[in-house]
C-alpha positions in Angstrom: 4.2 9.4 24.0 4.9 6.1 22.3 4.8 5.7 18.6 1.7 3.5 18.9 -0.2 6.0 21.0 0.9 8.9 18.8 -0.4 7.1 15.6 -3.7 6.1 17.3 -4.2 9.6 18.6 -3.7 11.0 15.1 -6.1 8.4 13.7 -8.7 9.5 16.3 -8.5 13.1 14.9 -6.8 14.5 18.0 -3.5 16.2 18.5 -0.6 14.1 20.0 2.6 15.4 21.4 3.9 15.8 17.8 3.0 14.8 14.3 3.7 11.2 13.6 6.6 10.7 11.2 6.5 7.7 9.0 9.7 6.3 7.4 10.7 2.9 6.3 13.6 1.7 4.0 14.3 -1.7 2.6 16.5 -4.3 4.3 19.3 -4.0 1.8 19.4 -0.2 2.2 19.5 -0.6 6.0 22.9 -2.3 5.6 24.6 0.7 3.9 27.0 2.8 6.0 25.4 6.0 4.5 22.0 5.1 6.0 22.9 4.5 9.6 21.4 7.8 10.8 18.2 7.0 9.0 18.1 3.5 10.5 18.6 4.8 14.0 15.7 7.3 13.5 13.5 4.5 12.1 14.2 2.2 15.0 13.9 4.7 17.8 11.8 7.7 16.7 9.7 7.1 13.6 6.0 6.2 13.8 5.1 3.4 11.5 2.3 1.0 10.6 4.2 -2.3 10.8 3.1 -5.4 8.8 1.9 -8.5 10.7 0.4 -11.7 9.5 -3.4 -12.1 9.5 -4.7 -14.5 6.9 -3.3 -16.5 4.0 -5.0 -15.0 1.0 -3.5 -17.5 -1.4 -3.6 -16.9 -5.2 -6.8 -14.8 -5.7 -8.2 -16.6 -2.7 -7.2 -20.0 -3.9 -4.8 -22.4 -2.2 -1.8 -22.8 -4.5 1.4 -24.7 -5.1 3.9 -22.2 -6.4 6.9 -23.2 -8.5 9.6 -21.4 -10.7 11.5 -22.6 -13.7 14.4 -20.9 -15.5 13.5 -21.3 -19.1 16.3 -19.1 -20.6 19.5 -17.7 -19.2 21.8 -15.6 -21.2 24.8 -14.8 -19.0 25.5 -11.1 -18.4 22.3 -10.2 -20.3 19.0 -11.6 -18.9 17.2 -14.5 -17.4 13.6 -15.6 -18.1 11.5 -17.4 -15.5 8.3 -19.3 -15.8 6.2 -19.0 -12.6 3.3 -21.4 -12.1 0.4 -21.3 -9.6 -1.2 -24.8 -9.3 -4.7 -24.4 -8.0 -8.0 -26.3 -7.8 -9.1 -24.2 -10.8 -6.1 -25.4 -12.9 -2.7 -24.0 -13.5 -2.0 -20.3 -14.1 1.4 -19.2 -15.3 3.5 -16.1 -15.9 6.8 -15.4 -17.5 9.2 -12.7 -16.2 12.5 -11.4 -17.6 15.2 -10.3 -15.3 18.4 -8.4 -16.2 22.0 -8.9 -15.1 23.6 -7.8 -12.8 20.5 -7.1 -10.7 18.6 -10.3 -11.1 16.9 -9.9 -7.7 15.7 -6.3 -8.4 12.0 -5.6 -8.3 12.5 -3.9 -11.7 11.8 -6.7 -14.1 9.7 -7.2 -17.2 6.5 -9.2 -17.4 6.3 -11.1 -20.7 3.1 -12.8 -19.6 0.9 -12.3 -16.6 -1.0 -15.0 -14.8 -4.4 -14.2 -16.3 -4.0 -13.6 -20.0 -7.2 -15.0 -21.6 -10.9 -14.7 -21.0 -10.9 -18.5 -20.5 -8.4 -18.1 -17.6 -10.5 -15.2 -16.2 -13.7 -17.4 -16.2 -11.9 -20.2 -14.5 -10.8 -17.8 -11.8 -14.2 -16.3 -11.4 -16.0 -19.6 -11.0 -13.4 -21.4 -8.8 -14.9 -22.9 -5.5 -13.9 -20.7 -2.6 -13.9 -21.1 1.2 -12.9 -19.0 4.1 -9.1 -18.6 4.0 -6.7 -19.9 6.7 -6.0 -17.5 9.6 -2.7 -17.0 11.3 -4.0 -16.5 14.9 -0.8 -17.6 16.7 1.6 -15.7 14.3 -0.6 -12.6 14.5 -0.5 -12.4 18.3 3.2 -13.1 18.4 3.9 -10.4 15.8 1.7 -7.9 17.6 3.6 -8.5 20.8 6.9 -8.0 18.9 5.7 -4.6 17.6 4.8 -3.5 21.0 4.6 0.3 21.3 7.0 0.9 18.4 4.1 1.3 16.0 0.7 0.1 14.9 0.3 -3.5 13.6 -1.3 -3.7 10.1 -2.5 -6.8 8.2 -2.7 -7.2 4.5 -6.3 -7.2 3.2 -6.9 -8.9 -0.1 -8.3 -6.7 -2.8 -9.3 -9.0 -5.7 -9.7 -6.3 -8.4 -6.6 -4.4 -7.4 -4.7 -7.7 -7.5 -6.2 -8.6 -10.9 -5.1 -5.5 -12.7 -1.5 -6.3 -11.6 -1.5 -10.0 -12.0 -3.4 -10.2 -15.3 -3.0 -8.7 -18.7 -3.8 -5.2 -17.7 -5.3 -3.9 -20.9 -7.5 -6.9 -21.2 -8.9 -6.5 -17.7 -10.1 -3.0 -18.3 -11.7 -4.2 -21.6 -13.3 -7.2 -19.9 -14.9 -5.0 -17.3 -16.9 -3.4 -20.2 -17.1 -6.3 -22.7 -17.6 -9.2 -20.3 -19.5 -7.7 -17.3 -21.2 -11.0 -16.3 -17.9 -12.8 -15.8 -16.3 -9.9 -14.1 -19.1 -9.2 -11.7 -19.2 -13.0 -10.9 -15.5 -12.7 -10.1 -15.9 -9.6 -8.0 -18.9 -11.0 -6.1 -17.3 -14.4 -5.4 -13.9 -13.2 -4.4 -15.1 -10.3 -2.2 -17.6 -12.5 -0.5 -14.7 -14.8 0.4 -12.7 -11.8 1.7 -15.6 -10.6 3.8 -16.2 -14.0 5.3 -12.5 -14.4 6.1 -12.5 -11.0 7.9 -15.5 -12.0 9.9 -13.8 -15.3 10.8 -10.7 -13.3 11.9 -12.8 -11.3 14.3 -14.3 -14.4 15.8 -10.7 -15.7 16.3 -9.7 -12.5 18.1 -7.8 -11.0 15.2 -8.7 -7.4 14.6 -7.0 -4.0 14.2 -5.7 -2.2 11.1 -5.9 -3.7 7.6 -4.1 -2.3 4.5 -4.9 -2.5 0.8 -2.7 -1.5 -2.1 -5.2 -1.3 -5.0 -7.0 2.0 -5.6 -4.3 3.7 -7.5 -5.1 1.3 -10.4 -8.8 2.0 -10.1 -8.9 5.8 -10.6 -7.9 8.0 -13.5 -6.3 7.4 -15.9 -7.4 3.8 -15.5 -11.0 4.3 -14.5 -13.5 7.1 -14.2 -16.1 7.8 -11.6 -18.9 5.9 -13.2 -16.9 2.7 -13.5 -15.4 3.1 -10.0 -19.0 3.3 -8.6 -19.9 0.1 -10.5 -17.0 -2.2 -9.9 -15.2 -0.8 -6.9 -17.5 0.9 -4.5 -20.1 -1.8 -3.7 -17.6 -4.6 -3.3 -15.2 -2.5 -1.2 -18.0 -1.3 1.0 -19.1 -4.9 1.7 -15.6 -5.8 2.8 -15.1 -2.6 4.8 -18.4 -3.1 6.6 -17.0 -6.5 7.7 -13.8 -4.8 8.9 -15.8 -2.3 10.9 -18.0 -5.0 12.3 -15.0 -6.6 14.0 -13.8 -3.2 15.2 -11.1 -2.9 12.6 -10.0 -0.1 10.2 -8.8 -0.1 6.6 -5.9 2.0 5.2 -5.7 2.4 1.5 -2.3 2.8 -0.3 -3.2 4.9 -3.4 -0.7 6.8 -5.6 -1.8 9.1 -8.3 -4.9 11.2 -9.0 -6.9 10.5 -5.9 -8.1 14.0 -5.0 -11.6 13.7 -6.6 -12.1 10.2 -5.0 -11.2 10.9 -1.4 -14.8 11.6 -0.4 -16.1 8.5 -2.2 -13.4 6.4 -0.6 -14.5 7.7 2.8 -18.2 6.8 2.0 -17.2 3.2 1.1 -15.5 2.8 4.5 -11.8 3.6 4.0 -10.5 4.9 7.3 -7.1 6.2 6.1 -5.2 6.8 2.9 -1.7 7.5 1.8 0.6 8.8 0.2 -1.5 11.7 -1.2 0.9 12.7 -4.0 1.1 16.3 -5.1 1.5 17.3 -8.7 3.1 16.2 -11.0 3.0 12.7 -9.4 -0.7 13.0 -8.4 -3.3 15.7 -8.0 -3.6 16.1 -4.2 -3.8 19.6 -2.7 -3.2 18.6 1.0 -5.0 21.7 2.3 -8.1 21.0 0.3 -7.9 17.2 1.1 -7.9 18.2 4.8 -10.9 20.4 4.4 -12.9 17.7 2.5 -12.2 14.5 4.5 -9.7 15.5 7.3 -12.3 14.6 10.0 -13.2 11.3 8.4 -9.9 9.7 7.2 -6.4 9.7 8.5 -4.4 11.5 5.9 -0.7 10.5 5.4 2.0 11.7 3.1 2.3 14.6 0.6 6.2 15.0 0.8 7.4 14.1 -2.8 10.4 12.0 -2.2 10.5 11.2 -5.9 12.0 14.7 -6.1 14.6 14.1 -3.4 17.2 13.4 -6.2 17.0 17.0 -7.2 15.7 19.0 -4.2 17.9 20.9 -1.8 17.8 20.2 1.9 16.3 23.6 2.4 13.5 22.8 -0.2 12.7 19.6 1.6 12.4 21.2 5.0 10.2 24.0 3.5 7.9 21.4 1.9 7.6 19.5 5.2 6.9 22.8 7.0 4.1 23.8 4.6 2.6 20.3 4.6 2.5 20.2 8.4 0.9 23.7 8.5 -1.8 22.7 6.1 -2.7 19.2 7.4 -1.6 18.7 11.0 -3.7 21.0 13.1 -6.4 19.0 14.9 -4.8 15.7 14.3 -5.8 13.2 11.6 -2.5 13.5 9.8 0.9 11.7 9.6 3.9 12.9 7.8 5.0 10.5 5.1 7.0 10.5 1.9 5.2 9.7 -1.3 7.8 7.4 -3.0 8.7 3.9 -1.9 11.4 3.7 0.8 11.7 7.5 0.5 13.8 6.9 -2.7 16.7 5.2 -0.8 17.6 2.6 -3.5 21.0 0.9 -2.9 21.3 0.2 -6.6 21.7 3.9 -7.4 25.1 5.4 -8.1 26.9 6.8 -5.1 26.4 10.5 -5.7 22.7 10.1 -6.4 22.2 7.9 -3.4 24.1 10.4 -1.2 21.9 13.2 -2.4 18.7 11.3 -1.5 20.1 10.2 1.9 20.8 13.9 2.7 17.3 14.8 1.8 15.7 12.0 3.8 17.7 13.3 6.8 16.4 16.8 6.1 12.8 15.3 6.1 13.4 13.7 9.5 14.9 16.8 11.0 12.1 19.0 9.7 9.4 16.7 10.9 10.8 16.9 14.4 11.4 20.7 14.2 8.0 21.8 12.9 5.7 18.9 14.1 5.4 19.7 17.8 1.8 20.4 18.9 0.4 23.0 19.0 1.5 23.7 15.5 3.2 27.1 15.0 4.8 27.2 11.6 
């Protein structure tokens, strides 16, 4: 069975030949001699949702001219960069601080985010919006390149999820309470734009899987159920209804305490969710999650790769075995690690990296050993 067919069978709540095994590491990590066994597994055996272009979502749905300027550089210490988004609603700027010797690392400090004042928030809410440009040609080319090695997935804009990351986070959660008129205007205008763009994609022959990375910032400890129902549910459902209208599906990337929100996510049209983190990283009991929504959403994850730095290979294999036993019967499940790139970070010291690589290999081996259908573990 191909990876594509294996994933789609699982997503249809049926048993494939084996449990799909998701695994991706970064391009820099792929070049390391220590990871070549992992790379070979990813390229020949793993079952992944692979990103393809769909639409140009711009800067919060606005066309933008992006520029960067180094405003301070202290050799061997840090570099500060001013980032500017020039839009029809005016300029929005952020300042980031990067540290030597890893200036290109994703671990940098935000000194200022793009939306820092309520005046900027109001400009963003009221900006004129049109259907976003669609990458029809690039989409079909990328889908052809994926072939049977996985399932293509397109990024789907999530305005609120983007806002809490690109704006002054504390202020956004306050504004949702203190400035509801402005915030609902933003949510209505931006999500209507996303919906209309999705419908236009369907008319252009672009459909399939969409992915969002938002909900982890819209559940506890950030938001409770009442606020989720007010500012997330209705807008997400509007967009998801459009996705389903063009025969698409939506997969939510949601770290953290998602257990008590799985049913609500299903009700608002989410078709799949990952990475379903167990304690202490999240609150997901995979057996209970399977019972609640296992016939409604494709469940993926639950193997805590954040702990690969300390776990033994035996412990990793046992965790994989128990996860498969709890969630795989009947389909509707893919094995997935809960940490980004399974923890394979080329900037780690050699001993730590070696430990993680060994445990990723144990994860791969256990998935193949215990994941064959029918499940007997």
